[in-house]
N, C-alpha and C positions, 0 to 999 in steps of 0.2 A: 418297669423298665429302666435300666440303669443309666448314668449320665452317659456312658462313652457310646451307647447306643442310639440315646437321643442327640448325641452331637453329630453322628455319621448320618443320621437321617435327616438333619438339617444341611450337611456339608456334601452331600453327594451331588447335589445339582451343580454346584459350584464347581466340583471336581470334574464333573461330565463337560460343563461348558469350557472350561478351562483346556482340557483335552481336545475338544472338537476345535476349537480356537486354532490351537498349537497344529493340529491335524491339517486344517485350512491353510493355515499360513504356508506350512511345508508345501502343501499341494500347489498353492499359488506360485510359490518361488521355483519347485521342481518342474511343474509341467513345461514352462518355455524350453526347459532345457531338452527336454524328450521330445516336444512337440515343434520346437523351432527349427528353421531352415539352418544348413551348415555351411553354405556357400558362403564366399565372400568378396563381393565385386568391389571394382575399382572405385565407384563411388560412396561405399560402405562408410569409409573414416573421412569423407569430406561434409562440411558443416552445411547444414540445410535448414532453412527456418521458414517457416508457413508459406510453404510452395515457391520460394525465391531463392534461388542459388546465390550465395554469398560471392561477391565480386571485391575483390583488393582487400585490404587489410582490416581488421576489426578496430584496430588502434587510430581513432582520428580526433581531431580537437573539436569539441564544441563550444561555441562563443559563451563567455562569462554571462551575459544577459539570461541565456536559457537556464544556467545554473541559478541564479539570483531569483529570478521568476519562480522555478522550482520550491525554492528554499522557503520565498515568500507565501506561495502557494500551501505549502505543507504548514507552516506555521499558522496563517488564518484558517485553514482548514481544522487544525488542532482546536484553535479556538471555539470554533463553533460547535465541535465537541462538547466542551465545556457549557455551552449555552444550551444545548439540547439536556444535559443532565440538569441543569439548572430549570428548565422550563418542566421537566418531569416533576420535581420537587418545589414547585410553587407553592404548594399550600402549605408544606411544613416550615419553609424558609421564612415565609410572611414579608412584610414590608423591608425588613432589614435585608434579606436575601434580594429583595427588588434593587435597593440602593446599592447593594456590593454589586450586582449585575451591571446595573447603570454606570458606576464607575470603571469595572471592567470593560463594557461597551465604549466608553468615551476615551479609555488608554487604546484600544483598537483603532478606533477611529484617527485618533492622535498620530497613532504609528503609520496607519494609511496614508495620512495625508503628507506626514514626512516624507515616506518612498517617493509618493508620487511627486512631491516638492524637488525631491532630491534627483527626481530623473530616472529613477531606479526601475520604473515601471513601464520605461519610453523604449520600444524596440526598433526605431528608427536608426537606420545607418548613417554616418557623417554626410554622405550624398544626399541622402532624404532630407536630413536637416537643413542642409544649403539650399536644397530646390524648396523646401517649406519656407525658410527665411527668404528667399528671392520674391516669391509669389507673395508674401505679406507684407512686402516694402512697397510703401505709398510712391506712384509714379508721379 
């Protein structure tokens, strides 16, 4: 057997697979065009999300505490991913990795305490804060 014949014997499954793959993609993209309906109703171009017809504009203001809370969640959630990776490799990193993780967790806790003391995690409105202060006042 020569080299070209041997190479074709190894390549024909790949060529067949790619041909079938391109054919399947073409079928999946072309079938809706031929099988789909052609009518264009009045509600076709209106936004519709999860069974709720939208009312009003999609442009509305979200309070800043929501954004801050979301950013803090992403930051602390990402740090948890680092800790999971550390937990998986704990045998390989040994005591040095343990102390590094301890420093990492200490920095995270310091950041959390700082945000807590700053009031960044407080969702109360100004009126709720006034009501709380009035309740806490000694009589």
